[in-house]
N, C-alpha and C positions, 0 to 999 in steps of 0.2 A: 502494499499499500503506499510506504512513505516512498518510492521511488518513483512509483508511476504518478504520486502527488507532484516531486519533485519534477516533473516531466509536462507537466500541467503548470506548476507554479510561475517556470522559468516564461512558459510563454505570459500568463499575468505581468509577471515582472518586467517584461521587456517591453511591452503596451505600456506598461506604467511609466516606465522613464522613457523609450525612444517616441510616445506618442499614442495614442489612440484606447481602443480598449478590446477585449477579448470577448466581450460578450456581443455576440451576435456573429460573429466570426464563423468561415464553414472552415471545417476542420475533417481530415483524413486519418485515421490509424492503423498501422500496419502491427500487426500480432494483438493478438487479444490473450495472451497470459498473463503472469502477474504484473508485468508491469505496464503493457498495454493498454487491460481491460482497468487497471486505478485510474491512467492517465485521461480515458474516458471519459469515466465515470467523473473524474474531478476537473474537468476541462468542460463536460457537458453542466455541472453544479456552477460553474464559473459562468454559466449563459453561451459558453459556442454552440456552434449546432453541427452535431458530427453527421456526417453526409456521407461517407464511407468508414468499412472496418475490413481489411484483406488479414485475413488468417493464412494458417497451414493448406486448411482443406476444404476453405472457399471464404465468403465474405457476407456484406450485406450491401447495400445503397438506398438511401433515402436522401434527395438532391434536397429536400426543404429543412432536412435535418430533423434525426431523431428525437425524439424527447425527452427528457432528465429522466422520465418514467421506464422510458422504454431501455437506454441505457443500463438503469439500475437494474431491469429484470433479466439482460441479457448478461450483467455480473454476476450475478445470483445465479444463472443458468447453467455457467460453464461446465465441462465436463473437465475437470483437473484445468489446464491449459486450453483448453480449445474452445472456439466458438461455437456453441446450439443453436440453432434457430429454425423453424419448419422451413423457411423460405431463403434457406442458404443457398447464395449461388457458388456452380461448381468456380473452383480453384481458377481453370484455367477462362470463364468468361471473365469475373471478376478482373482478375489478372489485365486483361487487355481493355477493360473499361473506366477501371477506379482512376488510372492516372491522368485522365483526362477530365474530372469533373473539376466542377469552378469550387478552389479552396484557397482560403488564406493559410491555414493552418496545416503544418505535416508533423505528426509525431509519428518516427519511424521506432517500433518497439519490438521488434520483431530478431532473427538472430544477427548476426555480422554480415556485412559483405554482399546483401542483398539488391539496395537500389541502383539501378542502371545509368547513364548518363543522359539517355533517350527519357525514361521517366521521369526525371528531375527536370527536364526540359518539356515535357508536358505539362507537369504542373505548374512551372514558372508562366508559361503561358496562357494559364486561365486564371493566372491574380496571385500565386503563391507570396507568400510574403516574410513566413518566419517557419524555422525548421527548428525543431525540441528533440533533439535526439535521446533514445530512452536505449538502442544497443549501444555500443561502445564505440564500433564500425561501422555505419550505417550501409558504406557506400561501396559497390564494389571494386576494391580498388588493393591491388597488390600491396603497396606502401602499408605500415602499420600505423602511421598517425595523420599524414597532410597526402594522400594522393588525388592523382589529377582532377577526379570528380567531387571528391570535396574541394579542392582548390574552384573548380570550373563554379561550384556552386555558391562557396564564400564569397565569390566573387559578383554575383548575381541578386541573392536574398541574403535576409537575416538567420545567419545561421547558429544556433546555440550549441556550442561544442558539447559531448558528451559529459568531460569532467566538471561543469557546472549542472548540467541538467537533469542528471541522472546520480548526483552524487548522493542521492537520499540517506543509504543505508551506509556508507562511509561516516558521512556526517553525522548519524545517530550513534556510530562506535565512538566517534571523536567526543560527541556531545559527552557520552557516559563514563568517559575519561577525566572529566574536570570534574571538582571538587564542588561536592554540595551541591548537584546541578535537581530540579523536579521532575520524578520520575511520572509524567503525568502525558497522556496524548498531546495535551494541546501544547504543554512546553516543548513536546519534541519534535511536534508539525511547525510550531513558531521557531525555532530555532534554525529549519532546515529551510524555512522559506525566506529568514534572516541572511542566511548565508546564499542563498543563490540572489537574491536580493543585490547583497554587498558586493559579488560575484560581477553583474552584469552592470553594475552602478561604474564599477572601476574600467569593463572596457566602455564607456561610455564615455567616460570621463577622458578617455585617451582617443578613443572614435567615435564623433559624434554621428557620422553616414551608417545608414542601416545596413550599408557589406563588410565585409573581411568584419565581422565579428570575431569568429572563430582565429584568424591569423592575431588578432590583437590579443584576444585570449590568452593565447599560446607563448604572447611575444609577455607580455603578464608572467604568466604560470613560471617561464622559462628563467626570466629575471629573478622573481622568488626564489627560485632553485639555486641559481646560481650565488 
């Protein structure tokens, strides 16, 4: 839950800092396991319209956006980490249709190295604004960190890197290692939210453009490590 929350919260904080609102934005979620289903749940709760979900065996499309109640039902009806629905669209069909849906938000939360250049360009052409990475390496690049597809994407839309957007579980461990912290759901989730907000604010302070966010974030991270 905390990792999926972080993926959604990164989108919320992005719009808060760079301008705009997550409310009313259309979103596509790739993967409906632990991270993807939670990201869809929290994005929908924030007011985003989930228009497409693609999972290993199939997916769902609603161009008007699924209601929060519908997303909640899908979340509760999962079979382990698998999307379950009576009207599930077979994988081959959903994979040919979903990337051309009008969407502003994309949350890749499936296995790593799946997103192709063609799929990214299709989404960009329909109005994609921001990507919040739930997968560690979402793009089908050979490189470990910053491959050609990721670089291409970073130069065209706002790409929030995985070490910010899916830091939730790592941040929970760090939080518990601090002295005298509150062990409550609210305190834990607020800490993750604040950590993500600070990270995106630091990127904005260095780069007010809505592109090259990942490149800027990597520069900041490497400087901190050195």
